[in-house]
C-alpha positions as CSV (number, residue, x, y, z in Angstrom):
1,M,0.1,0.0,0.0
2,T,1.3,3.5,-0.9
3,K,0.8,6.6,1.2
4,E,-1.8,7.9,-1.2
5,E,-3.6,4.7,-1.1
6,L,-3.8,4.9,2.6
7,Y,-4.7,8.6,2.6
8,N,-7.5,7.9,0.3
9,N,-8.8,4.9,2.4
10,Y,-12.2,5.5,4.0
11,E,-11.3,4.0,7.3
12,F,-8.1,6.1,7.7
13,K,-10.0,9.3,6.6
14,V,-12.8,8.7,9.3
15,T,-10.0,7.9,12.0
16,A,-8.2,11.1,11.1
17,R,-11.4,13.3,11.2
18,A,-12.7,11.6,14.4
19,L,-9.5,12.1,16.2
20,K,-9.3,15.7,15.3
21,R,-13.0,16.2,16.3
22,E,-13.0,14.3,19.6
23,F,-9.5,15.5,20.6
24,P,-9.1,19.2,19.6
25,F,-5.5,19.3,20.5
26,I,-4.8,16.8,17.6
27,T,-4.1,19.0,14.7
28,N,-2.9,16.6,12.1
29,V,-2.8,12.9,11.3
30,Y,-0.1,11.5,9.0
31,V,2.1,8.5,8.3
32,N,5.7,8.1,7.1
33,E,5.7,6.0,3.9
34,E,8.2,3.4,5.3
35,E,5.9,2.7,8.3
36,I,2.8,1.5,6.1
37,N,4.1,-1.9,5.1
38,K,6.6,-2.3,7.8
39,Y,4.3,-4.7,9.9
40,N,1.7,-7.4,8.8
41,R,-1.1,-6.3,11.2
42,M,-0.6,-2.5,12.1
43,I,0.0,0.7,10.6
44,F,1.5,3.1,12.9
45,F,0.9,7.0,12.3
46,Q,2.0,10.3,13.9
47,V,0.0,13.1,15.3
48,D,0.7,16.6,15.5
49,I,-0.7,18.1,18.8
50,N,-1.1,21.5,20.6
51,P,0.4,20.6,24.0
52,Y,-1.2,23.6,25.6
53,L,-4.8,22.7,24.3
54,L,-4.0,19.2,25.7
55,S,-3.0,20.5,28.9
56,Q,-6.0,22.8,29.2
57,Q,-8.6,20.3,28.1
58,Y,-7.7,17.7,30.6
59,G,-6.5,20.1,33.4
60,L,-3.3,18.4,33.4
61,P,0.0,20.4,33.9
62,L,2.4,20.4,31.0
63,S,6.0,19.0,31.7
64,N,8.3,21.8,32.4
65,Y,11.1,20.5,30.1
66,V,8.5,20.3,27.2
67,D,7.3,24.0,27.9
68,K,10.8,25.1,28.2
69,Q,11.8,23.5,24.8
70,L,8.7,24.9,23.1
71,R,9.1,28.2,24.3
72,S,12.8,28.3,23.3
73,G,11.5,27.8,19.7
74,E,12.3,24.0,19.5
75,D,9.8,21.4,18.6
76,Y,9.0,18.3,20.8
77,W,8.4,14.8,20.0
78,G,7.5,12.0,22.2
79,P,6.4,8.4,21.5
80,Y,3.7,8.7,24.2
81,I,1.4,11.5,25.2
82,S,2.5,11.1,28.8
83,F,6.0,12.6,27.7
84,F,4.2,16.0,27.5
85,L,2.6,16.2,30.8
86,K,3.5,16.3,34.4
87,G,2.4,13.0,36.3
88,G,3.6,10.8,33.5
89,V,2.0,7.7,32.5
90,E,-0.7,7.5,35.3
91,A,-1.9,11.1,34.6
92,A,-2.1,10.6,30.9
93,S,-3.8,7.1,31.0
94,P,-7.3,8.4,30.4
95,V,-6.3,10.5,27.4
96,N,-4.3,7.6,25.8
97,R,-7.1,5.0,26.6
98,A,-9.6,7.3,25.0
99,I,-7.5,7.8,21.9
100,D,-6.9,4.0,21.6
101,E,-10.6,3.1,22.2
102,L,-11.7,5.6,19.4
103,I,-9.3,4.1,16.8
104,Y,-10.1,0.6,17.9
105,S,-14.0,1.4,17.8
106,I,-13.8,2.6,14.1
107,H,-11.7,-0.3,12.9
108,R,-14.3,-2.7,14.4
109,S,-17.3,-0.6,13.5
110,T,-19.9,-2.5,11.3
111,A,-21.1,0.9,9.9
112,I,-18.1,0.8,7.7
113,P,-18.5,-1.8,4.9
114,Q,-15.6,-4.3,4.9
115,E,-14.5,-3.4,1.6
116,L,-13.8,0.2,2.8
117,K,-11.7,-1.0,5.7
118,L,-8.1,-1.5,6.1
119,D,-6.8,-5.0,6.5
120,K,-4.4,-3.7,9.4
121,E,-5.2,-1.9,12.5
122,L,-4.0,1.7,13.1
123,A,-2.2,3.0,16.0
124,V,-0.4,6.1,17.1
125,S,3.4,5.9,17.2
126,G,4.3,9.4,18.0
127,F,3.2,12.8,19.3
128,H,4.8,16.1,17.9
129,G,4.2,19.5,19.6
130,S,5.3,22.5,17.5
131,H,6.9,25.7,19.1
132,K,4.2,27.5,17.2
133,T,1.6,26.2,19.4
134,V,3.0,28.3,22.4
135,P,0.3,30.8,23.4
136,P,1.3,34.5,23.0
137,D,1.2,35.4,26.5
138,L,3.6,32.6,27.2
139,M,6.2,33.7,24.6
140,S,9.8,34.3,25.8
141,V,10.7,37.9,25.0
142,E,14.3,38.2,23.8
143,P,16.2,41.2,24.8
């Protein structure tokens, strides 16, 4: 399967739209071409997030390290959403579970005809936070 075929697949489109609708902090869903055919039963994809919206939406404080890196103009990547938040895995568990359950429910949904489904399951393999998401009131002022 090519990247274009995946992006044109109905299940992938529904999953990407649902993730962005249900989780407003997710701003983009995409896949690296080499990941599509790497595994027999899974396709891993990446998501761009706004860590500040994530923090606000769930009432969880952003990790000091992530905040500092974003405010210094650098992007941040983590394999798990817990890397972005204070409290680690335990704090992020409800968010991770909700994302995983949504993806799983779409894949198993009988509302999507079998011929429009992927023959592999989808899963998030990384979260990207851009320094461009820093709210203006938190921007560092350079002398």
